[in-house]
C-alpha positions, 0 to 999 in steps of 0.5 A: 770347230767343225759343223756337224755333219760337214767336212769344211775345207780344213778339215778336206785338207787334213784327211787329203793329207792323211796316211794313217786311219782306222775304221770301226764297225760290227760285222755280220755277226753284231761284233765291233771290230777296227781296222786300219787303213794305210796308203799315199796322201790321197787314201781319203778325200771330202768329195762333197761336204758331206761325203767321203770317198776312201780310196782304199780296200779291206783285204778279204780276211778282214772281219770288216771287208765287204760291208753293206751299205747302210752300215753304221761306221766310224773313222779316225784319222790321225797324223802323229807327228802334229797328233792332231786327230778327225773323227767321223760317224756317219753312214758307210754308202756304195759309190756310184 
């Protein structure tokens, strides 16, 4: 089980190996969208117990490209072979 709001070591390890995830949020007009996040392992990295770094950007034509700081988002990371998944709901913050 996951403690609310914490990316413990098992979850952090799973996320660091993830190559497929989906980001969901509302665009500037309020419509809900889902955008794929694809990449090599390291695409997602837990940098602390409460911070997940997304090491990719969405294409310019993606409806979720350029989301503002403070936007509510959902993210699901999936391993299709093992059928493991992690769902995260939180607030988007810009990197320092």
